[in-house]
N, C-alpha and C positions, 0 to 999 in steps of 0.2 A: 160677208163677215170677214173674210181674209183681207179684203181691201180696206175696210174700216178699222180692223184690228191691228194691221201691220205697224202703224206709227207707235203703237203701245209697246212693241217688243224690240224695235230698232233703237240704236243709240243716236243721241243728238250729235250731228256731225260738226256743228259750228265751233265748239271749243277746240277740237283738234285742228281745224283749219286756221283759226285765229292764233293758235300756239305755234304756227310755223315761224321759224326764225327769220327775223328781219335783219337787214344790214345794220351793223353796229356803227353808230355815228359818234366820233370823238370831237368834242368841242372844247374850246378854251374858256377862260373865265368871262370873256365878253360874248360868248355864244357863237364865235366863229367856227365853222366846220373845218377841222384839220385833217380828218382821216375817215375813210369808209372801210370797214372790215367786212368782207363778204360773208355770207352764211357758211355753215359748216360744209355744205355741198356746193360751194362756190357760186351760188345764185345771187343775182342782184334783185333784192326785194326791199322796197321802202314803204313801210306802212304809214298811211296818211289818213286822217279823219275825213269823213264824207264832206264836211264843210270846206276842206282844202282841195276839193276837186272842182274844176270848172263846171258850171251848170250846163255848158254846151256839151261837154263830155257825157254828163249824166243823161241829157235829153237824147243825144244821138245813140248812146249805148242802149238805152231802154228800147228805142224804136227798132234798133238792129237786132237785138237779142231777145227782148221780152216786152212787147208793147203793152201787155196787160199785167205787168208785174205787180202793180199796186192794187189790183182787183182780184187776183186769184189767190188760192190758199196753198200755193206751192206747186200745183199742177194746173196747167191751162187745158181744160177738157176740150175746148173748141179746137185748139192746135193739135191735141192728141188724136182727136177723131180724124182730122184731116191727114195727119201723118199715118195713122193706121190704114186709112183707105189707100193712100199712095203706096205704102209698103206691101199691102195685100195685092194690089193691082200689079205691082212690079215683081212680086215674088221675092223681094229682098229689101233690106232696110235702106231706104233713101233718106228718110227724115226721122229725127228722134223726138222732135217737139220738146226739147229740153228747155225748161224755164231757167232763169237765173238761179232760183233756189235749188233746182235739180243739179245744175252745174256745180254749185257750191257743195252740195251733198256728195257729189262724185269726187271732190278734191281730197277727201279724208282717207282714200285708199288708192293703191297703185292702179293706173289705167289698165284696162283689159279690153279684149275684143267686145264690140257691141253685141248685146243680146237682149231678148225680152226680159229675162230674169234680172239682168243688171239694171235695165230701165225701171223695172218694178221696185227694186231695192232703192234706187235713186228717188223715185217718187215717194216711197214710204218715208225715207229720211227727210226729204224736202218738206213733207207735211208735218213731220215731228218738229222740225226746225221752225216752221211757221207758227206752231202753237206756242213755242217758248221764247221767240225773239221777234223784235220789230223788223219791219221791212228795211229800214235804214241800216240796221246792223247787218242784215244779210247782204244788202247792196254794197256796203263798205267792204265786207270780207271778199266779195266777188271782185271788186275793182282793185283790191290789193293783191290778188293772187292769180288773176288770169294771165296766161302765157303770152309773151310778145316776141318770141323768137330767141333761140339760143338759151342763154341763162338769164334772160330778162323776164321778170314776173311783176305784174301790177302796173297800174296806170302811171304812178310816179316814176318808176324806173324807165318806162317807155318814153314818157315825156322828156326826161333828162337825157336819155340816150339818143333819141332821134332828133330832138329839137333844142336840147340844152336849156329847157324851160321846166319849171315846176308844173304839176298838174293843174294848179289853180290859174296858171297863166295861159292855158291853151285856148285858142280861139276856135270858131266854128269850122274853119277850113282845116285846121290841124286835127280837130276832133273827128272830122270825116275820114281822116286817114287812120288815126289811132283806133277808132271803133270798128274798122274793117279788118284789122290785123288778127284778132283772136280766132277768127274762123279757120284760118290756115296760117299760123304764126310765122313759120319759116318761109312760106311762099310769098307772103305779103310784107316782107321787111323792106322798108324804104332804102336801106343801105345796100340792098342786093339786086332788086328788080324794080326800078322806078316805074316801068310801064305797067307791070302787073298791079302795082300799088294804085296807079291812076285809074285803071279799069275798076278795081275794087272800090275806090273812093267814089266813082260815078254811081255805082250800084247803091252805095250807102245813101247818097243824096237823092237818088231816084226813089228809094224806099220811103224817104221822108215826104217826097212829093205825092207818092201813091197813098200814103197815110193821111194826106191833107194837112200836114204840119209844116209844109214849105211850098212856096209857089215854084213853078218851073223856071220862071225868070230869075228868082233868087238862087235856085240851085245852079243854073247856068252861070250866073255871076260869080258865085263862090268857086265853081270849078275852073273857070277860065281867067278870072281877074284877081282873086285873093291870093296873096303870096304865101307860100309854105316856107316857114322859117327853119328849114333844115340846118343843122350844124354841119361843119366840115367833117365828113366821115373819114377823111384821111388822117385826122388826128384822133387821139383817144378821147372818150367822153370825160367830162369833168370829174365824175366820181371814179372813173378808172385811174385817172392821174392821182387823185388823192388816195386811192387804194394802194398806190405804190409808195406812199410816204412812210417808209419803214423807219426812218430816223425818229419818228414820233413815238416809237416803242420806248425810246429813252425816257419819255416824259409821261407815259401812260398813267403812272400813279399820282401825278401832280396836276392833272388837267383842270380840276376845279379852281386852281389858283394861277395857272399858267397863262401868260400873256404872249400869244404867238407873234403879235405885231412888234412888241418890244424886243422879243427874242430875235426877230429878223433884223432889227436895227443893230443890235449888239453884234450879231453874226457878221453883218456887213463891215462894222468897224474892225473886227478882228481880221477879216479877210483883206481889207485894205492895208493893214499893217504888214502883211506878209507879201505884198506885191513886189516889194524891192528886196525881199529876203528869200532868195530861191532855195536855200538849203534848209529852211524851216517850213514844214508842210502842214502843221495843224495847230489848233488852239481850242480852248474850251472856256466856258464862263458859267458862273452861277450867281444869280441875283436874288437876295432874300429881303423880305419885308422885316424890318427890325422888330416892330411891335408884335407881329403875329408869328414870325418864323416861316411864313409861307414862301414857297419858291415862285417867283414871278417871271423869271427868265432862265432858260437853261439851254446851253449850247454844248453838245457832247462831241461834236466833230464839225469840221468845215466842209467836208466832202464825203457824204455817206457812201457814194458809189466808187470811191477810189480803191483800187486794189493795192495791197492785199488786206489793209487794216482799216478801211473806211468805216466798217460797221462796228468798230471797237469804240466804246463810250469812254473818251478820255477824261470826262469829269468824274468818273468812278474808277479810273485806273490808278494804281498805286505808283507814286512817283517820289523821288527824293525831294524833301521839303525845303532844302536850303535854309535860309535865315528866317523863314516865315514863322518858326516856333519861338523865336526870341521873346516876343511880347509876353508869352505865357510864363516864361522863366522869370522875367522881371516882375510880372504880376504876383507870382508866388513869393518872391523875395520881399515885395512891398507888403503883401498881406501878412507875411510872417514877421514883419517888423525889422527885417534885415537892412533895408535901404529905403530911401525916399527919392523922389524925382531929382532932387538937387544933391544927393549924396555923391561924394567924390569916389570914383572908381579908378583903378589903375589899368591903363592900356599899355602893356609892355610885354615883351616876350615871356612865354610861359611854357613849361614842360612838365609832363607827368609821364615818367618812364620814357617810352619811345614816342609819345604823342606830344607834338609841339605845334599847335595851330598858330597861324598868323592871320593878319587882316587881308582883305581882298586886294588892297592896293600895295601891300608889302610894307607899309609904314606904321609907326606907332605914335600916339599922341600924349603919352604920359598920363597925368591926372586929368580926368574928364568927369563931367557930371553924368549921372545915370541917364538923364534925359538925352544928352548929346550922344552917349554911347549907344543907346537904342535907336535914336533917329538916324544916326550914321551907320548903324548896323556893324559896330565894331565887334570883333570876335573874342579877343582875349578877356575883356571884362565879363562877358556872359559866361565864358568857360569858368572863370573864377567863381561867379555866382552859382553856377551849377555844382561846382565842387563843394561849395559851402553848404548849399541846400541838401545835397545828396541826390544821387541818381534815382533812388527809389521814390523819394518824396516828389521829385519833379515828374517822374513817370505817373505816379498816382494823380498828380494835379492834371496832367494831360488826359488821363482816362476820365476824370470827372467832367471834362469838356468834350468828351466824345472822340478824343484822339487816341486811338488804340493801335498799337503796333506790337506784334508778337516778339518776345525775346529782346526788347529794347535794351535792357541793361547789359545782358550778356553779349549782344552783338555790337552795340554802339558805344556804351560807356559815356564818357564826357563828350564824345563827338555828337551825341544826341542834340546838343545845343545848336549845332550847325546844320541840322537837318539831314543827318546821315541816314536816318530811318525813313521808310516810305509811308506816305499818307495819300489820301484821296482829296481831290479838290472840293467835293461836296462836304466832306467832314471838316476840312480846314475852314471853309466858308461858314459853316454852322458854328465852329468854335469862335471865330471872330464876331459872329452875331451875339454870342454870350457876353462879349465885352460891351458892344454897342447897346445891348438891351438892359444892362445893369446900371443901377443908380448908386451902387456901392462906391466908396471912395477909392479903393485900390484899382478897380476897373476903369473908373473915370480918370484916375491919375495916369494909367498906362495910355489911354486914348489921348490925353493931353500931351504926353511925351511923343506920341506918334503924329501929333499935329505941329510939333516944333518946327519942322521943315514943311514949307508949302509944296503941294503936289504940282510939279511942273505941268503947265497946260491948262490950269484952271485956277480961278481966284477963290473958289469956295473953300470953306474950312473943313478939310477932309483929313481924317486920320488914316494913314496908309503905311504899308510895309511891303517891301519887295523881298524877293528871294531868288537866288541862283544856285542851282545844284552843282555839286562837284563835277568838274570837267565840262561845264556848260552844256548840260543835257536838258535842263528845264529852266524856264523863266517864269516867275510868279509875281503877282501883285494882289494884295488884299487892301480894300479901302472901305471906310465906314463913314456914314453920317448918322445923325439920330434917326433917320428914316430908312436908309438903305445900307445893305452890306453886299459888296461885290467881290468875287474872287475870279481871277483870270489866270490861265496857264497857257504858255506857248511851248511848243516842242515838237519832237517827232515821236510817233508812237513806237517806232523801232528802237528808240533810245539813241539815235544818231546825234553826235555832238555838232555844235555850231558856235562860232565866236559871237554870233548875234544873239544867242540865248543868254541874255543878261537881264535880270528883272527890271533894273532901273532904266535900261535903254529900250527894251521892247514892250514889256508888260505895262509899266507905269504910264507911258503915253497913251496906250489904248484905254486904260482905266480912266485917265483924265478926260479923254474924248467921250467916253460913255457917260460919265457924270455930267458933262456939259449937255448931253442929250436928256438925261434924267431931269435936270434942273433948267431946261430951256425956258426962259421967260420968268423964272422965279429963283428964289434962294433957298438953300436947305434950312431946316429948323435950327435954332441955336442950340449949342451944346449946354447941358446942365453944368452948374458949378460944382466942382469936386470939393469935398470936405478937406480941411487942412490936414496935411500929412506930416509926419515927423521928418525933420531934416537931420539925417545922420551923416557924419563926415567920413566914416570908414566902417568896414565890416567888424573891426575890433571893438567898436562901441556897441555892438548888438547885444551882448549877454545881459547887460543891466536891464534893457527893455524887455528882452525875452523872459528873463527870470521873473519880472513883475507881473506877467500875464499868464504864465504856465505853472501849474501847481506841482507837477511831477519833479522828481529829484534826479540830478545828474552829479556824479562824483568823479573827480579826476584822481586816479590812483597813483599816477606817476607822470611828472614829478610833483612833489608836494611843495607848498609855499615855504619860503625861508631863505637863508643865506647859505651859499655853497662856496668852497674854496677849491681851486684847481690843484691837483696833486703835483708833487715835485716831479719835474722833468716833462710835464704835459702842458698843453696850452688851452685846454677847454675841459668842460664837464659834459659827459654823455649820458643822456637819459633815453630809455625806451618809453614812449608815451603810452599811457593806458588809462581807460575810463570805463565807467559803468553808467549807462549801457555802452557797449564797445563800438557800436556802429555810429561813429561821429566823424565830423570833418575837423581837422586840426589846424589851428592858426598859431604861429609863433611870431610875436611882434608884428601882428597884422598881416602876415604872409601865409598862404596855404602851404602846408608841408605834407599833407596826406589826407586820405579820406577812406570811408568804408570801415569795415571791421578789422583792418590791418593795424599793426602797432609800429609806427615809424620810429626810427632811432634818430635823435637830433643832438647835435653838438652845440653847447652854449658857451660862447666866449665871455670873458670878464665883462661885467656890466649888469644893468637891470633888464629883466625880460618879463614878457607877459605871454602866458600860454592859455589858449581858449579852445574848448571842445564844444562843437555845435552838433547836437544829435540830428540825424536825418529824420527821426520821428517828431512831428509837431507836438506830441504829447509831453516831451521833455524839454526843459529849459537848457540854455547854454550855461557853461561854467567856466570861470576864469581863475587862474592862480598867478601870483606874482612871485618872482624869485630874483635873487641877485647872486652874481658869481664874482668872487675875488680872485686875483691872480695868485699863483704859488709864491710862497715866501722864499 
């Protein structure tokens, strides 16, 4: 009664065995294996279905471990009787007569010293398992969990470690080795004692001959003539090497879209560019699909193992953005009706208090089109645009595109236009993707402006923008087609300067080479046509257009319109400019004279004058007053 009732009171062991953690396999979008993460207790266990195990492994394993597996109900009574006789005759346990089912049943609890009570429990659980599961399920669990020495568990891990092959690729000669190891896993490891392995292999083959499942001649041929395809044990196993690919931690969250082969090509391009630049140590790149926003390629560093900062992900590091933000300021100006691509902007020295930015080459071009000012990355025109738009408005526009930097206004002010604030490569690339993915006229206009100059090194129609941080610490380039958006950064993670860190000289050629790879043998899709945009000749012409499309009210409190006369003994009339709302950018005769909530004081010489207040909030229109000043009598 105890024997027949035991399976009713014991737990089914198979769920616990099958729940054992397998190696975590990381694959890219093409299914390529990139990384193996070992189990929580550092074991190598690869679960494979029974159909993916070589039939030779199954045949030899059954003959070695449990010849009547498919005929008994969990306990082989014939083998048990034989073992009982042997043990009683010897006075100690020599043979356990454990079936495969009993071995699986013993896997769900910690190994203990062999005893009759333990064997009885194994037998009861094995019988319970046989009632509830198929033979193939039990055999599959066994093959995936048997020990193969050290931290190796399961036939797939053993095949990969000892032969560099998958379990389904194992031949009969290799199966004769693998099926002999589980009896004494650490004793019969091929990488430790080849002679002991050969002796054990001979016994496995002899057992097949004894069972009538193989002829002696065939066993001799297999043992003496068949070549064992051992891998080179002086090197790490393939999965051990992939298990060290820690750099892939950078891309863990984007693996379903990540293309490892494309990333490797981009990484090689970046590395080649630095061969002749010894004082620049690193680079990063992000490639996005315009249509979906998916990350297809991602380079966080060129050398993960370099000390001390190799493991720092440069694509997510905060770096000075240089001129890469300028397109978004122009976009806000175009969307707000302040300028169009052909608007005439002034490139001339400018000063606000102690801030007097100049152009990179130290020269000025006078009146230029907005398109030329952006494509040539001129500084003073964009500073004037930022002053006209207002820092808060531009910051809000940045934030709408995912470009967030704490305390931008307080810390950077107008210098924000020249990338004084820090941003991440991943965020900047996504922001450029919002341009390429939009069919709206302002975004398409900006992309057209960025295509005014051809990207050197490629004939494809690519919208591109470079950036160089202050003191040459970072070199950037962002480029778009209707299909791809690519962001590239070169620099030193330590922040070390280099005269080679110039966006147009280092980053742009790398971007051109990458796009040549992306469009090898084909051309990019054509750009959509942008809707016609207004052609405004100067910022002073803005108020009429802005007032036509904004319903809120702006009032200039001082000066009022009309005629004024200079007082006797003076040469001009002085007004303190004031408006409601107060947070405006002031223009006098087309020139910026102040911004923000301040109230600048301006002197008006004899003649006709135009005063314009442009609120920083898009909810309010601009307002203009006209006045004339006559000389003293």
